[in-house]
PAVO-232536 format. One record per residue: z, x, y of N, C-alpha, C in turn; residue in one letter. Coordinates in pm, whole numbers. Each point is the difference from the previous one (the first is absolute). Layout:
KEKOL      nup    neast   nnorth     caup   caeast   canorth      cup    ceast   cnorth   rest
KEKOL        Z        X        Y        Z        X         Y        Z        X        Y      a
...
This chain:
KEKOL      nup    neast   nnorth     caup   caeast   canorth      cup    ceast   cnorth   rest
KEKOL     4710     2003     1858      -77      -98       -76       22       23     -149      x
KEKOL       25     -105      -74       24       14      -143     -131       19      -74      x
KEKOL        9       78     -105     -121       28       -80      -25     -115      -96      x
KEKOL     -129      -21      -31      -35     -102       -99      -47       64     -129      x
KEKOL       45      124      -26      -32       65      -126       80      -63     -112      x
KEKOL      -45       16     -127       62      -72      -108      140       43      -37      x
KEKOL       44      119       42      127       50       -48      120      -85       36      x
KEKOL       13      -54      125      120      -75        29        1     -141      -56      x
KEKOL     -113      -46      -52       -7     -138       -46      -31       -3     -148      x
KEKOL       89      -51      -86      -23        1      -143     -116      -86      -43      x
KEKOL      -42      -97       83     -114      -84       -35     -124       84      -17      x
KEKOL      -18      101       88     -118       86        -6       -1       75     -132      x
KEKOL      116       54      -39        6       79      -122      -35      -84     -122      x
KEKOL       51     -126       -2      -30      -85      -113     -148      -34       -6      x
KEKOL      -58      -27      118     -141      -36         1      -88      117      -38      x
KEKOL       37      120       47      -81      118       -31       11       33     -149      x
KEKOL      114      -28      -60       17       32      -142      -82      -92      -90      x
KEKOL      -26     -124       48      -73      -95       -83     -149        8       29      x
KEKOL      -60      112      -37     -140       26        31      -91      -28     -119      x
KEKOL       53      -68     -104      -79      -34      -116      -76      121      -56      x
KEKOL       73      104      -48      -69      120       -47      -93      -27     -117      x
KEKOL       35      -94      -90      -86      -27      -114     -130      -66       44      x
KEKOL        9      -90       98     -121      -63        51      -90      103       67      x
KEKOL       62       91       77      -79      104        68      -68       91     -101      x
KEKOL       73       38     -107      -58       84      -104     -117      -71      -67      x
KEKOL       18     -129      -26     -108      -77       -60     -122       -9       89      x
KEKOL       23      -15      132     -112       -5        93      -73      133        7      x
KEKOL       76      111       -3      -64      132        -3      -88       14     -124      x
KEKOL       52      -47     -115      -78       10      -124     -128      -82       10      x
KEKOL       10     -119       59     -119      -83        16     -101       65       93      x
KEKOL       51       63      106      -90       67        94      -73      115      -68      x
KEKOL       73       78      -80      -62      111       -72     -103      -50     -100      x
KEKOL       30     -111      -68      -97      -57       -92     -126      -45       74      x
KEKOL       19      -59      116     -116      -42        79      -79      121       50      x
KEKOL       70      108       34      -65      120        50      -88       64     -108      x
KEKOL       45       -9     -126      -74       64      -109      -67     -103      -91      x
KEKOL      -25     -119       50      -50     -107       -84     -138       31      -60      x
KEKOL      -88       62       77     -134       29       -53        5      109     -106      x
KEKOL       82      101       23       14      107      -100       59      -55     -129      x
KEKOL      103      -82       11       62      -56      -119      -94      -95      -73      x
KEKOL      -77      -77       77      -95      -93       -62     -109       77      -75      x
KEKOL      -49      110       59     -103       81       -66       55       63     -128      x
KEKOL      125       47        5       61       57      -120       14     -105     -110      x
KEKOL       41     -120       38       16     -107       -98     -133      -35      -66      x
KEKOL     -105      -10       81     -133      -32       -55      -46      111      -94      x
KEKOL       22      126       40      -42      112       -84       74        1     -133      x
KEKOL      130      -23        4       80        0      -124      -43     -115      -91      x
KEKOL      -20     -119       56      -38     -115       -81     -139       19      -60      x
KEKOL      -92       55       79     -135       23       -52        4      104     -113      x
KEKOL       72      110       23       11      103      -103       66      -53     -125      x
KEKOL      104      -82       17       69      -57      -115      -92      -91      -79      x
KEKOL      -86      -74       69      -96      -87       -68      -99       81      -83      x
KEKOL      -45      112       57      -94       86       -73       66       59     -124      x
KEKOL      122       51       15       71       58      -115       29     -106     -107      x
KEKOL       40     -118       46       36     -105       -95     -121      -47      -80      x
KEKOL     -117        5       61     -120      -48       -68      -76      108      -73      x
KEKOL       48      124        9      -71      111       -66       98       78      -87      x
KEKOL       30      -48     -119       94       74       -86      -63      126      -55      x
KEKOL       84       99      -27      -47      125       -60      -47      -26     -143      x
KEKOL      -95       82      -46      -55      -16      -134      110       26     -103      x
KEKOL       18      -95      -90       99       15      -105      142      -23       44      x
KEKOL       20      -47      124      136      -25        51       11     -147       38      x
KEKOL      122      -49       -1       22     -139        39      -18      -16      150      x
KEKOL      -40     -117       46      -21      -22       144      130       19       78      x
KEKOL      -13       46      123      116       15        87       46     -137       49      x
KEKOL      132      -21        0       48     -123        61       -3       13      152      x
KEKOL       33     -107       70      -15        0       146       91      102       70      x
KEKOL      127       11      -35       82      104        65      -53      141      -24      x
KEKOL      -47       28     -122      -56      132       -27     -128       23       81      x
KEKOL      -81     -103       15     -123       12        79       32       29      146      x
KEKOL       99      -69       53       40       25       140       51      143       16      x
KEKOL       77       47      -97       52      137         4     -114      102       -3      x
KEKOL      -98      -20      -85     -114       90        -9      -78        2      131      x
KEKOL      -20     -116       61      -75       -7       126       76       73      111      x
KEKOL      131      -17        3       81       68       104       -2      151      -19      x
KEKOL       12       46     -121       -3      144       -25     -137       59       33      x
KEKOL     -106      -79      -20     -133       47        39       -9       20      151      x
KEKOL       63      -90       77        4       16       146       75      127       41      x
KEKOL       98       39      -80       79      120        29      -63      126      -60      x
KEKOL     -124      -12      -47      -72      113       -60       67       50     -127      x
KEKOL       64      -92      -72       65       32      -127      -45     -100     -107      x
KEKOL     -132       -4      -29      -48      -99       -98       58       25     -138      x
KEKOL       31     -109      -69       59       11      -134     -104       33     -108      x
KEKOL     -127      -30       29     -106       27       -96      -67      131       34      x
KEKOL       30      105      -78      -65      130        26     -147       -4      -41      x
KEKOL      -30      -85      -99     -140      -20       -39      -35     -147       16      x
KEKOL      -60      -40      110      -28     -142        24      -87      -59     -109      x
KEKOL       36     -116      -54      -77      -60      -110     -134      -56       42      x
KEKOL      -17      -38      127     -125      -59        48      -36       63      134      x
KEKOL     -128      -21       39      -43       53       129       73      -70      114      x
KEKOL       38     -129      -17       72      -72       104      137       61       27      x
KEKOL       72       29     -107      131       64        16      -16      139       59      x
KEKOL     -104       72      -43      -23      134        56      -29       -4      148      x
KEKOL      -83      -99       44      -28      -13       143      126      -36       77      x
KEKOL       80      -89      -58      124      -39        66       94      120       15      x
KEKOL       13       82     -107       88      116         7      -51      106       97      x
KEKOL     -130       -2       30      -53       95        97       13      -47      144      x
KEKOL      -10     -130       22        3      -54       136      143      -29       46      x
KEKOL       85      -49      -91      132      -46        41       88      109       62      x
KEKOL       -3      126      -45       81      101        69      -37       15      148      x
KEKOL     -131       -7       31      -42        7       141       49     -122       77      x
KEKOL      -13     -117      -64       47     -123        65      151        4       22      x
KEKOL       73       48      -98      146       11        14       39       98      108      x
KEKOL      -75      112       10       30       98       104      -15      -62      138      x
KEKOL     -105      -83       19      -24      -63       131      107     -104       30      x
KEKOL       23      -92      -94       92     -111        27      145       45        5      x
KEKOL       45       69     -104      141       40        -7       29      109      103      x
KEKOL      -90       98       11       22      107        98        3      -52      142      x
KEKOL      -93      -91       32       -3      -57       136      127      -79       30      x
KEKOL       47      -75     -101      122      -78        21      122       88       22      x
KEKOL       11      108      -77      115       90        14       -3       69      138      x
KEKOL     -118       42       43      -10       66       131       36      -97      112      x
KEKOL      -51     -122       -7       31      -99       104      149      -32        5      x
KEKOL       61      -13     -119      144      -28        -5       79      117       58      x
KEKOL      -41      122      -30       69      117        54      -11        6      152      x
KEKOL     -120      -28       51      -18       -1       145       84     -108       66      x
KEKOL       12     -115      -68       80     -109        55      147       39        4      x
KEKOL       48       69     -102      139       44        -1       26      106      107      x
KEKOL      -99       88       22       14      100       106        3      -68      136      x
KEKOL      -87      -99       19       -2      -70       128      128      -78       23      x
KEKOL       64      -46     -109      129      -67        13      105       97       52      x
KEKOL        2      120      -58       99       99        41      -20       44      145      x
KEKOL     -126        9       42      -30       48       135      -17     -112      101      x
KEKOL       13     -125      -45      -12     -113        91     -140      -19       54      x
KEKOL     -102       30      -80     -137      -11        46      -48     -144       -8      x
KEKOL     -119      -23       60      -47     -136        21      -25      -76     -130      x
KEKOL      -42       71     -108      -27      -70      -125      126      -68      -54      x
KEKOL      111       76       -1      123      -59       -50       57     -103       96      x
KEKOL      -16       20      129       48      -98        97      -68     -135      -22      x
KEKOL     -128        2      -32      -72     -124       -26       55      -67     -125      x
KEKOL       27       78     -104       58      -56      -123      140      -55       28      x
KEKOL       79       74       76      136      -40        32        1     -131       79      x
KEKOL      -90      -11       99       -5     -121        84      -37     -123      -82      x
KEKOL      -85       18     -101      -46     -114       -79      110      -60      -86      x
KEKOL      113       68      -17      111      -52       -81      100      -79       83      x
KEKOL      -13        2      131      100      -64        86      -17     -152        1      x
KEKOL      111      -70        6        2     -145        13      108      -38      101      x
KEKOL      -27     -104       77       96      -49       100       42      112       95      x
KEKOL      -96       83       39       27      114        85      -47      -27      143      x
KEKOL        8      102       84      -44      -11       138     -109      103       25      x
KEKOL     -111      -45       57     -109       90        37       19       37      147      x
KEKOL        5      129       27       18       51       136     -128       71       43      x
KEKOL      -62      -48      105     -124       59        52       32       85      122      x
KEKOL      -27      129       -9       25       90       112      126       80      -21      x
KEKOL      -15      133        4      114       88       -20       21       87      122      x
KEKOL       -6      -65      116       34       68       123      151        4       18      x
KEKOL       43       22      124      144       10        26       72     -129      -36      x
KEKOL      -52     -113       46       64     -128       -30      -12      -32     -149      x
KEKOL     -120       18      -56      -19      -31      -141       93       78      -90      x
KEKOL       20      128       31       88       81       -84      144      -46       12      x
KEKOL       43      -37      119      137      -50        16       21     -130      -77      x
KEKOL     -102      -89        3        9     -123       -78        6       31     -148      x
KEKOL      -80       98      -45        2       42      -141      139       47      -40      x
KEKOL       63       81       83      135       47       -31       98     -116      -14      x
KEKOL      -12      -98       89       90     -115        -6      -20      -79     -129      x
KEKOL     -126      -25      -36      -28      -79      -120       45       73     -127      x
KEKOL      -26      129       -6       42       77      -118      151       10       -8      x
KEKOL       66        9      116      146        4         0       59     -129      -54      x
KEKOL      -76     -110       12       45     -128       -52      -35      -17     -148      x
KEKOL      -63      103      -59      -35       -7      -141     -123      -83      -30      x
KEKOL      -90      -18       99     -118      -82       -18     -122       87      -29      x
KEKOL      -85      -41      -95     -122       78       -30     -103      -15      112      x
KEKOL      -64      110       37      -95        1       110     -125       76      -40      x
KEKOL     -117      -57       32     -127       70       -13      -55       21      141      x
KEKOL      -33      125       32      -45       36       134     -151       22        0      x
KEKOL      -67      -55      100     -141       28        25      -10       81      128      x
KEKOL      -52      122      -10      -14       88       116     -141       59       -1      x
KEKOL      -68      -11      111     -139       44         8      -13      150       19      x
KEKOL       90       60       74      -14      140        39       77       90      -97      x
KEKOL      -73       88      -69       63       88       -98       83      110       64      x
KEKOL      -14       20      133       78      103        68      124      -58       68      x
KEKOL       37     -123      -33      122      -59        58      121       84      -37      x
KEKOL       84       27       98      113       90       -24      111      -63      -84      x
KEKOL      -11     -132      -24      104      -67       -78      -38      -18     -146      x
KEKOL     -120       41      -40      -47      -25      -136       90       64     -105      x
KEKOL       26      129       17       79       73       -99      140      -60      -14      x
KEKOL       61      -30      112      136      -54        -3        1     -138      -66      x
KEKOL     -102      -81       28       -7     -133       -60       -9        8     -151      x
KEKOL      -79       94      -51      -11       17      -144      130       51      -60      x
KEKOL       68       89       73      128       51       -49      105     -111      -10      x
KEKOL      -13     -100       87       93     -113        -3      -28      -94     -116      x
KEKOL     -116       15      -64      -30      -82      -117      -97     -113       25      x
KEKOL      -60       -8      119      -96     -106        28     -136       35      -58      x
KEKOL      -74     -101      -42     -138       20       -45      -89        0      124      x
KEKOL      -63      113       29      -80       16       122     -147       10      -39      x
KEKOL      -81      -91       52     -144        1       -26      -72       41      128      x
KEKOL      -82      105       -9      -79       44       114     -128      -83        6      x
KEKOL       11     -116       60     -111      -95         6       -3      -67      137      x
KEKOL     -116      -54       33      -16      -77       123       46     -142      -26      x
KEKOL      102      -45       71       58     -131       -26      -98     -113       25      x
KEKOL     -109       25       75      -97     -105        30      -92      -30     -117      x
KEKOL        4       82     -105      -80      -24      -119       76      -93      -95      x
KEKOL      -70     -103      -47       64      -93       -93       50       71     -125      x
KEKOL      -78       96      -51       40       68      -122      127       81       20      x
KEKOL       19       53      121      123       74        28      121      -93      -10      x
KEKOL      -11     -120       55      109      -97        -9       22      -43     -145      x
KEKOL     -109      -16      -76       13      -40      -140       69      111      -81      x
KEKOL      -40      126       25       64      112       -71      147       13       37      x
KEKOL       36      -44      120      140        3        41       80     -116      -58      x
KEKOL      -65      -86      -78       70     -111       -64       26     -117       92      x
KEKOL      -93      -27       93       24     -106        98       18     -136      -67      x
KEKOL      -64      -21     -116        9     -129       -68      137      -24      -61      x
KEKOL       76      107      -23      133      -14       -59      112       33       99      x
KEKOL      -35       25      126       99       47        97       78     -115       60      x
KEKOL      124       30       38       84      -96        70      -42      -12      146      x
KEKOL      -31      115       62      -30        2       143      -87      120       33      x
KEKOL      -66       -6      115      -73      113        53       45       24      143      x
KEKOL       30      126       31       38       40       136     -113       88       53      x
KEKOL      -65      -46      107     -114       72        58       48       66      128      x
KEKOL       16      133       -5       71       70       108      -83      111       62      x
KEKOL     -133      -11        0      -82      102        65       -8      -28      150      x
KEKOL      -58       93       75      -11      -18       145     -135      -57       42      x
KEKOL      -77      -55      -95     -129      -62        29       16     -151      -12      x
KEKOL       12      -68      114       27     -143        -1     -109      -80      -73      x
KEKOL     -127       31       25     -108      -75       -62       -3       23     -152      x
KEKOL       23      124      -41        6       28      -144      118      -72      -64      x
KEKOL      113       -4       69      117      -70       -53      -30     -148      -20      x
KEKOL      -67      -60       98      -34     -142        -9      -98      -25     -116      x
KEKOL      -98       88      -15      -97      -14      -109       69        7     -136      x
KEKOL       91       95      -17       70       16      -128       93     -118      -26      x
KEKOL       60      -54      106       86     -117       -16      -79     -117      -58      x
KEKOL     -119      -23       53      -84     -109       -49      -49       27     -142      x
KEKOL      -37      126      -28      -45       35      -135      113      -18     -102      x
KEKOL      121       37       38      115      -12       -91       27     -146      -33      x
KEKOL       -8      -85      100       21     -143       -23     -110      -57      -90      x
KEKOL     -123       51       16     -111      -48       -83       19       43     -146      x
KEKOL       44      123      -21       16       51      -135      125      -53      -69      x
KEKOL      103      -33       79      125      -53       -56       55     -103       97      x
KEKOL      -36     -127      -16       43     -103        95      151      -11       15      x
KEKOL       76       42     -102      145      -16         6       74      120       55      x
KEKOL      -70      105       39       67      122        45       58      -19      140      x
KEKOL      107       71       28       60       -1       134      -65      112       81      x
KEKOL      -55      -36      116      -75       95        82       80       33      126      x
KEKOL       30      130       17       71       50       117      -92      102       67      x
KEKOL      -35      -27      127     -102       80        66       51       57      132      x
KEKOL      -36      124       25       39       67       124     -108      -19      107      x
KEKOL       43      -34      120      -87       -4       118       75       62      116      x
KEKOL      -70       66       88       68       68       110       48      -96      107      x
KEKOL      -74     -107       25       37      -95       104       81     -113      -62      x
KEKOL      127      -12       39       87     -101       -60      -47     -141       31      x
KEKOL      -58      -23      117      -48     -133        36     -117      -41      -90      x
KEKOL      -93       93      -22     -111      -28       -90       50      -18     -143      x
KEKOL       97       80      -38       58      -12      -134       55     -140      -24      x
KEKOL       69      -55       99       56     -134       -13     -109     -105      -12      x
KEKOL     -109       17       76     -109      -97        -7      -71        5     -134      x
KEKOL      -24      120      -51      -67       13      -128       85      -58     -112      x
KEKOL      128       22        7       89      -54      -102       -9     -152       -6      x
KEKOL      -16      -64      115       -8     -146         2     -138      -53      -33      x
KEKOL     -106       80       25     -136      -50       -17      -60       33     -135      x
KEKOL       39      111      -62      -60       43      -125      103       -6     -112      x
KEKOL      -50       25     -122       86       -4      -119       76      132      -15      x
KEKOL       80       32      100       80      123        -1      146      -41       10      x
KEKOL       82       47      -94      141      -40        -1       76       61      117      x
KEKOL      -22      128       25       68       68       110      -97       99       64      x
KEKOL      -11       -7      134      -75      100        76       99       62       97      x
KEKOL       12      133       -2      105       65        77      -57      112       85      x
KEKOL       69       27      109      -31      116        84      100      108      -33      x
KEKOL      -50      122      -26       90      109       -39       96       35      112      x
KEKOL      -34      -33      124       91       28       111      113     -101        8      x
KEKOL      -14     -111      -75      102     -104         6       91       -5     -122      x
KEKOL      -43       61     -110       78       -6      -124       27      138      -55      x
KEKOL      111       15      -66       34      124       -69      -46      -11     -145      x
KEKOL       -8      113      -67      -49        3      -138       82      -88      -96      x
KEKOL      133       -3        8       73      -87       -92      -38     -147       12      x
KEKOL      -33      -43      122      -40     -139        19     -137      -26      -58      x
KEKOL      -89       98       11     -133      -16       -59       12      -11     -151      x
KEKOL       86       82      -60       23       -8      -144       52     -139      -37      x
KEKOL       88      -55       81       55     -132       -29     -106     -109       11      x
KEKOL      -95       16       94     -105     -100        16      -82      -16     -127      x
KEKOL      -15      107      -76      -79       -6      -123       75      -66     -114      x
KEKOL      126      -34       20       83      -54      -108       35     -146       23      x
KEKOL      -97      -77       48       19     -145        17      114      -32       96      x
KEKOL        8       78      108      101      -21       103      -71      -27      132      x
KEKOL       50      -99       75      -62      -32       128       95       40      112      x
KEKOL      -49       86       91       80       44       113      -15     -100      114      x
KEKOL      110      -62       39       -4     -100       105        8       63      139      x
KEKOL       79      106       12       11       69       128       62      137      -23      x
KEKOL      -24       91       96       60      132        -7       50       37      139      x
KEKOL      109       73        3       61       35       127       91      120      -20      x
KEKOL       39       62      107       84      120        -4      136      -34       60      x
KEKOL      107       31      -76      137      -23        47       71      135       -2      x
KEKOL       37       46      116       69      128         9      -85      116      -49      x
KEKOL     -132       -9       18      -90      105       -44      -35       -5     -147      x
KEKOL       48     -102      -74      -27      -13      -143      -88     -122      -24      x
KEKOL     -115       14      -67      -88     -114       -26       65     -102      -94      x
KEKOL       -9     -126       37       45     -111       -83     -115      -98      -17      x
KEKOL       10      -83     -103     -102     -102       -22       67     -130      -44      x
KEKOL      -73     -109       23       32     -127       -63     -114      -27      -98      x
KEKOL       32       -6     -128     -102      -10      -103       26     -119      -90      x
KEKOL     -109      -56      -52        8     -112       -94      -28       53     -140      x
KEKOL       95      -21      -90       -8       54      -136       18     -113      -99      x
KEKOL      -89       -5     -100       10     -101      -105       54       64     -127      x
KEKOL      101      -61      -61       60       50      -123      -82      -48     -119      x
KEKOL      -59       95      -73      -85      -34      -113       82      -15     -128      x
KEKOL      -53      -72      -99       72      -11      -128       22      137      -61      x
KEKOL      121       22      -52       34      129       -58       50      102      100      x
KEKOL       11      -38      128       47       94       101      148       31      -19      x
KEKOL       41      125       28      143       33        -7       85      -79      100      x
KEKOL      -65      -59      101       75      -79        99       31     -140      -50      x
KEKOL      -68      -43     -105       25     -133       -57      143       -7      -52      x
KEKOL       79      -92       55      139      -14       -41       98       70       92      x
KEKOL      -49       78       97       88       67        95       43      -97      110      x
KEKOL      115       29       59       46      -79       115      -59       57      128      x
KEKOL       -8      -84      102      -54       42       129       80      117       56      x
KEKOL      131       -5      -16       86      107        52      -33      134      -66      x
KEKOL      -36       -1     -129      -35      124       -69     -130       59       54      x
KEKOL      -95      -86       32     -127       47        58       25       64      136      x
KEKOL       81      -66       80       27       52       135       73      133       -7      x
KEKOL       92       13      -94       73      127       -12      -87      111      -57      x
KEKOL      -88      -34      -92      -81      102       -65     -114       52       84      x
KEKOL      -45      -79       99     -116       39        79       29        4      150      x
KEKOL      126        7       36       41       17       140      -73      -98       91      x
KEKOL       -4     -124      -43      -74      -99        78       73     -133        5      x
KEKOL      -71      -99       47       54     -135        13     -107      -99      -45      x
KEKOL       36      -89      -92      -92     -104       -44        4     -113      103      x
KEKOL     -107      -16       74       -6      -99       107      -30     -139      -51      x
KEKOL      -80       -9     -106      -36     -132       -52      -37       13     -147      x
KEKOL       16     -111      -70      -38       -7      -141      -68     -133      -27      x
KEKOL     -121        9      -57      -70     -120       -44        0        2     -152      x
KEKOL       65      -98      -60       14       -2      -145     -133      -32      -67      x
KEKOL       -2       18     -130     -122      -30       -75      -38     -147       10      x
KEKOL       98      -87       32      -26     -143        16      -40      -37      142      x
KEKOL       -6      102       90      -45      -26       136      111      -32       99      x
KEKOL      127       16      -42      111      -28        90       29      122       87      x
KEKOL       13      -22      132       23      109        94      149       12       30      x
KEKOL       51      122      -10      138       31        38       -5      108      106      x
KEKOL       44      -31      120       -9       95       110      127       -5       85      x
KEKOL       88       98      -17       -2      107      -102       62      -50     -129      x
KEKOL      -26       65     -113       64      -39      -125      144       49       -5      x
KEKOL       80      -63      -82      138       43       -18        4      136      -70      x
KEKOL       95       86       34       10      131       -68       18      -12     -151      x
KEKOL       57     -114      -44       25      -17      -144     -118      -65      -73      x
KEKOL     -105      -35       73     -116      -65       -62      -65       94     -101      x
KEKOL      -35      -52     -116      -61       79      -107     -152      -16        7      x
KEKOL      -68      113        2     -146        0         9      -63      -22     -137      x
KEKOL     -115      -66       -1      -74      -23      -124     -146       33       22      x
KEKOL      -73       18     -111     -143       30         8      -73     -113       71      x
KEKOL      -89       34       90      -73      -98        80       56      -17      139      x
KEKOL      122       52       25       57       -7       135      -77       93       94      x
KEKOL      -14      -43      123      -61       83       104      105       29      106      x
KEKOL       20      130       29      102       41        95      -64       56      126      x
KEKOL       61      -29      112      -32       68       125      117       93       30      x
KEKOL      -30      130       -2      106      101         7      -22       90      120      x
KEKOL      108       25       73       -2      103       104       63      125      -58      x
KEKOL      -75      112        5       51      124       -59      -67      119       67      x
KEKOL       43      120      -39      -63      122        49     -143       10      -52      x
KEKOL      -91       53       80     -138       16       -44       -7       87     -126      x
KEKOL       88       99      -10        0       89      -115       50      -67     -126      x
KEKOL       65     -117       13       56      -68      -116      -91     -110      -53      x
KEKOL      -99      -42       79      -76     -118       -38      -84       25     -124      x
KEKOL      -50      123      -19      -79       30      -120       88      -10     -124      x
KEKOL      123       51        8       91      -10      -114       34     -143      -34      x
KEKOL       18      -84      102       27     -141       -23     -120      -68      -65      x
KEKOL     -121       39       44     -121      -60       -58      -13       35     -147      x
KEKOL       31      125      -38       -6       39      -141      104      -75      -81      x
KEKOL      119      -18       55      104      -72       -72      -39     -145      -23      x
KEKOL      -77      -59       92      -40     -139       -15     -112      -20     -100      x
KEKOL      -66      109      -38     -112       -9       -94       51      -30     -139      x
KEKOL      -72      -87      -71       36      -30      -138      -58      103      -93      x
KEKOL       52        5     -121      -49       93      -102     -129      -54      -58      x
KEKOL     -104       89       -3     -130      -40       -52       -7       20     -149      x
């Protein structure tokens, strides 16, 4: 079976390289500002109040302080370094006595919190994981880090896709490995709305619910759709017959039985790919999948023959953006954004094809 890791396919490398580092850095900065917003606001109020007092109380026989000088004096008072060794008024004297204590509380508390946050980042603790998850956009939320969930995580990360994991049990044997792989792991109960919000459900591309609790999976699927009506919901159920019924009756994009699908196919389901059928040929799983080419996709402008050669498959049908059906399309036909393909390929290749069909966000 061929691997769907990014190394043999240059599309994966290009997509992984375009991770918008400046946008991510900006989001981290915004998160840190939000984390320390009350401390910064209190410092700003203290500095402005102190500057007002200094500006309105000039020293005897000296010219009044201008506004920048007043702000400087107020800041130095917070640092226990007042510029006036002999305060000219009782107001300035009271300010010089109180402000060092206030500065010790505000500035000291902020420095300690920032240091703890940096330590938690290095050790992968929950505080930094929450901050990390809040910066993700167009990512995939994975609920459950059991055997199947961890395999799906490996597949998604191998494709260069950002993943936030929700795992309830802190003694899960896959936690350490998941963090080492670079995933943001939150130790939270997925049935809590706040847990889904902290995982960035409102900005996520898809959610994969892969725990072994069918009722909990169904509850989270409905909650995810309520919190983000446009999200793609992929849910695990043990009974394939029930999974098929739920998929048709509820707002669930894909409901799968872990006994019927392999992890690469589950990863593909989260990427706007519809599996039409699955079967085994010579002991190797194959699928017939429906894939839509999004604007900006690397497949835009490729010929059908190139797709078939690159993904060891066969394009069975093509529906153009104008609604014209070609079954089968000519090998020389050029694909464009908006085309929908029905492709027969290896199960291990379908996730790679789904990533290639994705447009650049």
